[in-house]
C-alpha positions in Angstrom: 33.3 -78.6 114.7 31.1 -75.8 114.8 31.9 -73.4 111.8 30.1 -70.2 110.8 32.3 -68.7 108.3 35.6 -68.7 106.5 37.5 -66.4 108.8 40.4 -67.2 110.9 38.2 -67.2 113.7 34.8 -68.4 112.6 34.8 -71.7 114.4 34.3 -73.1 117.8 38.1 -74.3 117.6 39.5 -70.6 116.7 37.4 -69.3 119.3 38.5 -71.4 122.1 41.8 -71.0 121.1 41.8 -67.1 121.8 40.1 -67.9 124.8 43.1 -70.0 125.8 45.2 -66.8 125.7 43.4 -65.0 128.1 45.3 -64.2 131.5 48.7 -65.6 130.3 51.8 -63.9 130.8 53.2 -62.2 127.5 56.0 -64.9 127.2 53.1 -67.9 127.9 51.1 -66.1 125.1 54.2 -66.1 122.5 54.8 -70.1 123.8 51.2 -70.9 122.9 51.6 -69.2 119.6 54.4 -71.0 118.7 53.1 -74.7 119.8 49.8 -74.3 117.3 52.4 -73.4 114.7 54.7 -76.2 115.6 51.7 -78.6 115.8 51.0 -78.1 112.0 54.6 -78.0 110.7 55.9 -81.1 113.0 53.1 -83.4 112.1 54.2 -85.9 109.9 50.7 -86.9 108.1 47.7 -85.0 107.8 47.2 -81.7 109.2 44.6 -82.2 111.8 41.6 -79.8 111.3 41.6 -78.3 115.1 45.6 -78.0 114.7 45.3 -76.0 111.3 42.3 -74.0 112.9 44.6 -72.9 115.7 47.3 -72.3 113.2 45.1 -70.2 111.2 43.8 -68.0 114.4 47.5 -67.6 115.5 48.5 -66.6 112.1 45.9 -63.8 111.9 46.8 -62.8 115.3 50.4 -62.6 114.7 49.9 -60.8 111.3 47.7 -58.2 112.9 50.8 -57.1 114.9 52.6 -56.1 111.8 53.0 -52.3 111.0 50.5 -51.6 108.2 49.0 -54.9 108.6 45.7 -55.3 106.1 44.6 -58.2 109.0 42.7 -56.2 111.6 41.1 -58.2 114.3 37.6 -57.8 115.5 37.6 -56.6 119.1 34.9 -59.4 119.5 37.2 -62.0 117.8 40.6 -61.4 119.4 42.1 -61.4 123.0 40.8 -59.1 125.4 44.4 -58.0 126.3 46.6 -56.6 123.5 49.3 -59.4 122.3 53.0 -58.8 123.4 55.6 -57.6 121.1 55.9 -60.8 119.1 59.6 -62.3 118.0 60.2 -62.1 114.6 60.7 -66.1 114.8 56.8 -66.4 115.0 56.6 -64.9 111.7 58.0 -67.5 110.1 56.9 -70.4 112.0 53.4 -68.9 111.0 53.9 -68.7 107.5 55.3 -72.4 107.3 52.3 -73.7 109.5 50.4 -72.2 106.6 51.4 -73.0 104.0 51.0 -76.4 105.3 47.5 -76.1 106.3 46.8 -75.0 102.3 48.5 -78.2 101.1 46.6 -80.7 99.5 46.4 -83.5 102.3 45.4 -81.0 105.0 42.3 -81.7 106.9 41.4 -78.2 107.1 41.7 -77.7 103.1 40.1 -81.2 102.7 36.7 -80.2 104.6 36.8 -77.2 102.7 36.5 -78.9 99.6 33.2 -80.0 99.5 31.8 -76.5 100.4 31.0 -73.7 98.4 33.1 -71.6 100.4 36.2 -73.3 99.8 37.9 -70.6 97.3 36.9 -67.7 99.8 38.7 -69.7 102.7 41.4 -70.2 100.8 41.6 -66.6 99.9 41.4 -65.6 103.6 44.4 -67.9 104.4 46.3 -66.6 101.6 45.6 -62.6 102.9 46.9 -63.5 106.2 50.1 -65.4 104.5 50.5 -62.3 102.2 50.7 -59.8 105.3 53.1 -62.0 107.1 55.2 -62.2 104.1 55.3 -58.2 103.3 58.3 -56.8 104.4 58.3 -55.0 107.4 60.5 -52.3 107.4 59.0 -50.1 109.9 
């Protein structure tokens, strides 16, 4: 896996995931995001690193669509087309998946343990979680 930073799109896996969204209908985009979260939340054992990377990227995309979100996607990292209006259920799915990715035993979390960037990576994921958990009364 090629990883060049701690951000949600700083890996080949995350970039490939975003590329998968190109040319899809709005419903297909929603389905792809939902599947990314469910692969993590439905895994009985360790969260696979690839699944974790996709869930983090998907979580950042969902968080970026929320009003007043601090999560802003660089146009070079995000999908070429704007994301559709996303159902509120995706927000809950994203939170569950990201909590699972941060747990001990997650391949993503374990992979960063040997790196000096582990704290920064965890902070990046927590920022996405905070944006997802913020009330959206707008």
